[in-house]
C-alpha positions as CSV (number, residue, x, y, z in Angstrom):
1,M,149.3,-102.3,-93.0
2,R,147.7,-105.3,-92.6
3,Y,146.4,-108.4,-95.0
4,R,144.8,-111.9,-95.5
5,C,147.0,-113.9,-97.6
6,T,147.2,-117.7,-99.0
7,E,150.0,-119.5,-97.5
8,H,153.2,-119.3,-99.3
9,L,157.1,-118.7,-98.6
10,C,159.2,-115.1,-98.9
11,V,162.6,-114.5,-98.4
12,S,164.0,-111.1,-98.9
13,F,167.1,-109.2,-98.6
14,Y,166.7,-105.2,-98.1
15,D,169.5,-102.7,-99.6
16,E,167.3,-99.6,-97.7
17,I,164.8,-100.2,-95.3
18,D,163.9,-97.2,-92.7
19,G,160.4,-97.0,-90.1
20,V,159.0,-100.2,-91.3
21,A,158.4,-102.5,-88.5
22,Q,156.6,-106.2,-89.1
23,K,155.2,-107.9,-86.2
24,Q,156.0,-111.3,-86.9
25,G,160.0,-112.3,-87.4
26,A,163.1,-110.9,-87.0
27,P,163.5,-107.2,-87.5
28,L,163.9,-106.2,-90.5
29,S,167.8,-104.9,-91.5
30,V,169.7,-103.5,-94.0
31,G,172.4,-106.9,-95.1
32,A,169.5,-109.2,-92.9
33,I,167.9,-111.6,-95.2
34,S,164.2,-111.3,-93.7
35,V,162.0,-114.5,-93.8
36,Y,158.0,-115.2,-93.8
37,L,156.2,-118.0,-93.6
38,G,152.3,-117.0,-94.2
39,G,149.7,-119.6,-93.5
40,E,146.7,-119.9,-94.6
41,G,144.2,-117.2,-94.1
42,E,146.7,-115.6,-91.8
43,E,147.0,-112.1,-91.4
44,Y,150.4,-110.4,-92.6
45,E,151.1,-106.9,-90.0
46,A,153.6,-104.1,-90.5
47,H,154.0,-100.6,-89.3
48,V,155.0,-98.0,-91.3
49,S,156.1,-94.6,-89.9
50,E,155.2,-91.4,-92.0
51,G,158.8,-90.9,-94.4
52,A,159.4,-94.9,-94.7
53,S,161.5,-96.3,-97.2
54,A,162.5,-99.6,-98.5
55,R,164.6,-101.1,-101.5
56,G,164.7,-104.7,-101.9
57,T,164.5,-107.7,-103.7
58,S,162.6,-111.0,-102.6
59,I,161.1,-114.2,-104.4
60,T,158.1,-115.8,-102.6
61,F,157.4,-119.8,-103.0
62,S,153.8,-121.2,-103.7
63,P,153.3,-124.1,-101.5
64,D,152.7,-126.2,-104.5
65,Y,157.0,-125.8,-105.2
66,Y,157.5,-126.7,-102.0
67,R,155.1,-129.0,-101.3
68,T,154.4,-130.7,-104.4
69,Y,157.2,-130.4,-106.9
70,L,160.3,-130.4,-104.5
71,Q,158.5,-133.4,-103.2
72,S,157.9,-134.9,-106.5
73,R,161.4,-134.3,-107.6
74,F,163.4,-135.4,-105.2
75,G,160.9,-137.9,-102.9
76,S,161.8,-137.1,-99.1
77,V,161.9,-133.4,-98.0
78,E,162.5,-131.4,-95.0
79,D,160.0,-129.3,-94.2
80,M,161.3,-126.6,-95.9
81,R,159.1,-123.6,-94.5
82,R,161.1,-125.0,-91.1
83,A,164.2,-124.4,-92.8
84,F,163.8,-121.5,-94.5
85,L,163.0,-119.4,-91.0
86,E,166.3,-120.4,-89.6
87,A,167.8,-118.2,-91.9
88,D,165.8,-115.4,-90.9
89,G,167.4,-112.2,-89.5
90,R,170.6,-113.9,-90.2
91,H,173.7,-111.4,-91.7
92,D,175.8,-114.6,-92.8
93,M,174.7,-115.6,-96.3
94,P,176.2,-112.8,-98.9
95,D,176.1,-115.6,-101.4
96,L,171.7,-115.5,-101.2
97,V,172.1,-111.7,-101.0
98,N,174.2,-111.9,-104.0
99,L,172.3,-114.4,-105.6
100,L,169.2,-112.1,-104.7
101,K,170.7,-109.0,-106.3
102,K,171.7,-111.1,-109.8
103,A,167.8,-112.2,-110.0
104,R,166.4,-108.4,-109.0
105,S,169.4,-106.9,-112.4
106,Y,168.4,-109.9,-114.5
107,K,166.1,-108.0,-117.4
108,G,166.3,-111.2,-120.2
109,T,163.1,-112.3,-121.1
110,G,161.8,-115.6,-122.8
111,M,162.6,-118.8,-122.7
112,A,165.8,-117.6,-121.7
113,A,164.3,-115.8,-118.7
114,E,162.3,-118.8,-117.4
115,L,165.7,-120.8,-117.7
116,F,167.3,-118.2,-115.6
117,Y,164.6,-118.0,-112.7
118,E,164.3,-121.5,-112.2
119,G,168.3,-121.5,-112.2
120,V,168.1,-118.8,-109.3
121,I,164.7,-120.6,-106.9
122,S,167.3,-124.0,-107.4
123,E,170.0,-122.0,-106.3
124,V,168.0,-120.2,-103.2
125,V,166.9,-123.4,-102.5
126,A,169.9,-124.9,-102.1
127,F,171.7,-122.3,-100.4
128,V,168.5,-122.3,-97.7
129,M,169.7,-126.1,-97.1
130,Q,173.2,-126.6,-97.0
131,H,172.7,-123.7,-93.6
132,S,169.9,-125.5,-92.5
133,S,170.3,-127.3,-89.5
134,F,168.0,-130.5,-91.6
135,C,170.7,-131.0,-94.3
136,P,172.0,-133.7,-93.5
137,K,175.8,-133.0,-92.1
138,E,177.9,-134.4,-94.8
139,H,176.1,-132.3,-96.9
140,R,175.9,-128.7,-94.7
141,S,178.2,-126.1,-94.8
142,I,181.1,-125.4,-91.7
143,P,179.1,-123.5,-89.3
144,L,180.7,-120.1,-88.2
145,T,181.3,-119.1,-84.9
146,R,178.8,-115.6,-83.6
147,E,183.1,-114.1,-84.0
148,D,183.3,-114.9,-87.6
149,R,179.7,-114.2,-88.3
150,E,180.4,-110.4,-87.2
151,A,183.6,-109.8,-88.8
152,I,182.1,-110.6,-92.1
153,D,179.0,-108.9,-90.7
154,F,182.2,-105.8,-90.7
155,I,184.6,-106.3,-93.6
156,C,180.8,-107.2,-95.9
157,G,180.1,-103.3,-94.9
158,Y,183.5,-101.9,-94.9
159,I,183.6,-103.7,-98.9
160,A,180.6,-101.6,-99.3
161,S,181.6,-98.4,-97.7
162,N,185.1,-99.0,-100.0
163,L,184.4,-100.3,-103.1
164,G,186.8,-97.1,-105.0
165,G,189.7,-97.9,-102.8
166,D,192.0,-100.5,-101.8
167,L,190.5,-103.5,-101.1
168,S,193.1,-105.8,-101.6
169,C,193.1,-109.3,-99.2
170,S,196.2,-107.8,-97.8
171,R,194.5,-104.6,-96.6
172,L,191.3,-106.3,-95.9
173,A,192.9,-108.7,-93.6
174,N,194.6,-105.8,-91.7
175,Q,191.1,-104.5,-91.4
176,L,190.6,-107.2,-89.0
177,Y,193.0,-108.6,-88.1
178,I,193.9,-111.6,-88.7
179,G,196.1,-113.7,-91.0
180,K,195.4,-113.5,-95.1
181,T,194.9,-117.1,-94.6
182,K,192.0,-117.3,-92.1
183,L,190.4,-114.1,-94.6
184,K,190.6,-116.9,-97.4
185,N,189.2,-120.0,-95.7
186,L,186.1,-117.4,-93.3
187,F,185.2,-115.5,-96.6
188,K,185.2,-119.6,-98.8
189,T,183.3,-120.7,-95.4
190,A,180.2,-117.5,-96.0
191,T,180.2,-116.7,-99.2
192,G,181.6,-119.8,-101.1
193,L,183.7,-116.9,-102.8
194,S,187.1,-115.9,-102.3
195,P,187.5,-112.4,-101.0
196,S,188.8,-110.7,-104.8
197,H,185.9,-112.6,-106.5
198,Y,183.3,-111.0,-103.6
199,V,184.8,-107.7,-104.1
200,A,184.7,-108.3,-108.2
201,H,181.2,-108.8,-107.8
202,E,180.1,-106.0,-105.7
203,R,182.0,-103.8,-107.8
204,M,180.1,-104.8,-110.3
205,E,177.0,-105.1,-108.6
206,E,177.8,-101.3,-107.7
207,A,178.5,-100.3,-111.5
208,A,175.2,-101.9,-112.8
209,R,173.4,-99.7,-110.3
210,L,174.6,-96.3,-111.4
211,L,175.1,-96.6,-114.5
212,A,171.3,-97.5,-114.2
213,E,170.2,-95.0,-112.3
214,T,172.5,-91.9,-112.5
215,D,173.9,-90.1,-115.2
216,L,177.4,-89.9,-113.9
217,A,180.0,-90.3,-116.4
218,I,181.5,-94.1,-117.4
219,A,184.8,-92.9,-116.1
220,E,183.2,-91.4,-113.0
221,I,181.4,-94.4,-113.1
222,G,184.7,-97.0,-112.6
223,E,186.6,-94.8,-110.8
224,K,183.8,-94.9,-107.8
225,V,184.2,-98.5,-108.1
226,G,187.6,-98.4,-108.1
227,Y,188.9,-98.8,-111.3
228,T,191.6,-95.7,-112.2
229,K,191.3,-96.5,-116.3
230,P,188.0,-96.3,-117.5
231,G,189.9,-99.2,-120.4
232,A,190.1,-101.2,-117.2
233,F,186.6,-100.7,-116.3
234,T,185.0,-101.3,-119.3
235,E,186.5,-104.9,-120.2
236,A,185.7,-105.7,-116.3
237,F,182.1,-104.9,-117.1
238,R,182.0,-106.6,-120.2
239,R,183.5,-109.6,-119.5
240,D,180.7,-109.4,-115.9
241,R,177.9,-108.7,-117.7
242,G,178.6,-109.5,-121.8
243,C,178.3,-105.6,-123.1
244,T,180.2,-102.9,-122.3
245,P,178.9,-100.2,-119.9
246,T,177.8,-98.3,-122.7
247,Q,175.4,-100.0,-124.2
248,F,174.4,-101.2,-120.9
249,R,172.9,-98.0,-119.8
250,K,171.4,-97.8,-123.5
251,Q,169.9,-101.1,-122.6
252,R,168.2,-99.8,-119.5
């Protein structure tokens, strides 16, 4: 697959990617941030195998945004394209992954949608700049070691594979052979969330996906994401999405 493009910046996340290899940038992989910097008149190239599949979310920025709008609003802004390039291939930015998932599931329209997506764009830039070496030290997160990143990758994968099971802080800490305090600090640094808030978010994301994409009974979906009592699942979903599972399914 080849095509010529105008200048742009694209940041993506894949839930599923198989049989696709792009010529530029880090290898595409599930759970990793993918960034592509398109230059004016440059050619994008990717090799797609027979039977390949991909499912993900991306946001594309035009140069009018990062060369004109940001400069007019904030004055001198460091090279945002280079800052985004630092995120290419990283697995330790679940805050950015969650934001892309949130943007994908949003179904609003009109002024509410414009305000929502404007906020998403601002948050994406904020997350990237916060993790970037171009961000002033006093505004930057404490960097994770390679071992910490590997631990986050492992435990996030464990959570995704066990949404219906015991995902208490104690259980997660035991999986990494670390104390609960260390686990909480690690999650806060990597995601900006506590372990319990991260687990709750992932459970609601999976519940929303199952409601929209399957015909499973609501009680069964609740069990798959860790709620043995249908009433508890309905209430948790309503608090998170602003509607009951039944209403959410009808809207989809």
